[in-house]
C-alpha positions in Angstrom: 20.7 4.8 -2.0 23.9 2.8 -1.5 24.7 0.3 -4.2 24.7 -2.7 -1.9 21.1 -2.2 -0.9 19.9 -3.7 -4.2 20.8 -7.1 -2.9 19.4 -6.9 0.6 16.2 -8.8 1.4 12.9 -6.8 1.5 9.5 -7.8 2.7 6.3 -6.0 1.8 2.8 -6.5 3.0 -0.6 -5.3 2.0 -3.8 -5.8 3.9 -5.6 -2.7 2.9 -8.2 -4.3 0.6 -10.1 -7.5 0.2 -6.9 -9.6 0.6 -4.0 -10.6 2.7 -0.8 -10.3 0.6 2.9 -10.2 1.0 6.0 -10.5 -1.1 9.6 -11.3 -0.2 12.5 -10.3 -2.5 15.7 -12.2 -1.8 19.3 -11.1 -2.1 19.5 -12.7 -5.5 16.4 -10.9 -6.8 14.1 -13.8 -6.5 10.5 -12.9 -5.4 8.2 -15.1 -3.4 4.7 -13.9 -2.9 1.3 -14.8 -1.4 -2.0 -13.2 -2.3 -5.1 -14.5 -0.5 -8.6 -13.0 -1.1 -10.5 -12.3 2.1 -13.0 -9.8 3.3 -11.8 -9.9 7.0 -9.4 -11.8 9.2 -6.2 -10.3 7.8 -4.9 -9.7 11.4 -5.1 -13.4 12.1 -3.7 -14.6 8.8 -0.9 -12.1 8.2 1.7 -13.5 10.7 1.4 -17.1 9.5 1.5 -16.0 5.9 4.7 -14.0 6.4 6.1 -17.0 8.3 5.4 -19.2 5.3 7.3 -16.8 3.0 10.3 -16.7 5.3 10.3 -20.5 5.7 10.2 -21.0 1.9 13.1 -18.7 1.5 15.0 -20.4 4.4 15.3 -17.0 6.1 14.7 -15.6 9.6 13.3 -12.1 10.2 16.7 -10.8 11.4 18.0 -11.1 7.8 15.4 -8.6 6.5 16.7 -5.1 5.5 13.3 -3.3 5.1 9.7 -4.1 5.7 7.4 -2.1 3.5 3.7 -1.9 4.3 0.8 -0.3 2.4 -0.7 2.3 4.7 -4.0 3.0 2.9 -6.4 4.5 2.3 -8.1 1.2 2.5 -10.2 -0.8 4.9 -10.0 0.4 8.5 -9.3 -3.0 10.2 -7.0 -4.2 7.5 -4.9 -1.1 7.2 -4.5 -0.9 11.0 -3.5 -4.6 11.2 -0.9 -4.4 8.5 0.7 -1.3 9.8 0.9 -2.6 13.4 2.3 -5.9 12.2 5.0 -4.2 10.1 6.1 -2.0 13.0 6.2 -4.9 15.4 8.2 -7.1 13.1 10.6 -4.4 12.4 11.2 -3.8 16.1 11.7 -7.6 16.7 13.9 -8.1 13.7 16.0 -4.9 13.5 14.7 -4.2 10.0 13.5 -0.8 9.0 9.8 -0.3 8.6 8.7 1.8 5.6 5.1 3.0 5.1 4.0 3.3 1.4 0.8 5.1 0.5 -1.5 2.8 -1.3 -2.3 5.6 -3.8 1.4 6.0 -4.5 1.7 2.2 -5.1 -1.2 2.3 -7.5 0.3 5.2 -9.4 3.7 3.6 -9.6 2.2 0.4 -11.0 0.3 2.4 -13.6 3.3 4.4 -14.5 6.5 2.6 -13.3 8.8 4.8 -15.3 7.3 8.0 -13.9 6.8 9.6 -17.3 3.1 10.5 -17.1 0.4 12.0 -14.9 -1.7 9.4 -12.9 -5.0 9.9 -11.1 -5.0 7.3 -8.3 -8.3 6.8 -6.6 -9.6 4.7 -3.8 -13.3 3.7 -3.5 -14.1 4.8 0.1 -17.7 3.6 -0.3 -20.9 5.6 0.6 -20.4 7.6 -2.5 -17.0 9.0 -1.6 -13.5 8.6 -3.1 -10.0 9.4 -1.9 -7.8 10.5 -4.7 -4.4 12.0 -5.4 -2.6 13.1 -8.6 0.9 11.9 -9.4 3.1 13.6 -12.0 6.4 12.0 -13.1 6.3 9.8 -10.1 5.8 12.6 -7.5 2.6 13.5 -5.7 0.8 16.8 -6.5 -0.5 17.8 -3.1 -2.1 15.7 -0.5 -4.9 13.0 -0.8 -8.4 14.5 -1.1 -11.7 12.9 0.0 -14.6 13.9 -2.1 -17.8 12.8 -3.8 -17.7 11.3 -7.3 -18.7 14.5 -9.1 -15.9 16.5 -7.5 -13.4 13.8 -8.3 -14.6 13.8 -11.9 -13.9 17.5 -12.2 -10.5 17.0 -10.6 -9.7 14.2 -13.1 -10.6 16.4 -16.0 -8.5 19.3 -14.7 -5.5 17.1 -13.8 -4.5 16.2 -17.4 -3.9 12.7 -16.2 -3.4 10.1 -18.8 -3.6 7.1 -16.4 -6.4 6.1 -14.0 -5.6 3.7 -11.3 -7.1 2.2 -8.1 -10.3 0.7 -6.7 -12.3 3.7 -7.6 -11.2 3.9 -11.2 -14.5 2.3 -12.5 -16.6 5.0 -10.7 -14.9 7.7 -12.8 -14.6 5.7 -16.0 -16.8 2.6 -16.4 -14.5 1.5 -19.2 -11.4 1.5 -17.1 -9.5 -1.8 -17.3 -8.2 -1.5 -13.7 -8.8 -4.6 -11.6 -8.4 -4.1 -7.8 -5.5 -6.0 -6.4 -2.5 -5.7 -4.1 0.3 -3.9 -6.0 3.1 -5.9 -4.5 5.7 -5.2 -7.2 5.2 -1.5 -6.8 5.4 -1.8 -3.1 8.8 -3.6 -3.4 10.1 -0.9 -5.7 8.9 2.0 -3.6 10.2 0.3 -0.4 13.7 0.0 -1.9 13.6 3.6 -3.2 12.3 5.1 0.1 14.4 7.6 2.0 16.2 5.9 4.9 15.0 8.5 7.3 11.3 8.0 6.7 9.1 8.0 9.9 7.5 4.8 11.2 4.5 3.8 9.2 1.2 5.3 10.2 -2.2 4.2 8.7 -4.1 6.6 6.4 -7.8 5.9 6.9 -10.3 6.9 4.3 -12.6 8.1 7.1 -12.8 7.9 10.9 -14.1 4.5 12.2 -17.9 4.2 12.8 -17.5 2.6 16.2 -16.0 4.0 19.3 -15.2 2.5 22.7 -16.9 3.8 25.8 -15.9 7.3 26.5 -15.6 8.2 22.8 -12.2 6.5 22.4 -11.6 5.4 18.8 -10.1 1.9 18.7 
């Protein structure tokens, strides 16, 4: 990454959980953030929330260098809303949209220096988890969806020393992890991302329950 990119403004957003959250890192390194708890309604709240951040910073969208977005796994509606908003804002502003796996963000927050093995796990509900192992900052294979017992076996075999994510308590009731938007990790990973990354695409924990007439998934 070129040296001058460290001073270019970056916006990150996360609507994959029970929140609507965003952070803006300015050219001087200052970070402004918002984190609002909500079960639903992220699609309606996200644009005003980002507008508040930009107004506070005295910026316009065209000054952004990159827009990072958590792509899940997470809630279906929230993940879709965040990804679509990031792509739309990038198109309108000229910024580059970067998709960041929520599992990768959790792992980075648990091990920011990339020195250990992390088992990042999302609670997909209905007795299922989506998990992925990260070693020294890099993913070992693709995310896996499984039941709790299979994930426990994978955790034991992984040699992971860190457990992170909304499903951590299901694998270790004593886990101190509290579910939250990992905004600082998203900022770091957005800056570090390859400049040739494809447009963000949502990673859903499972297909949606509902379908439009004709079997079309919304």
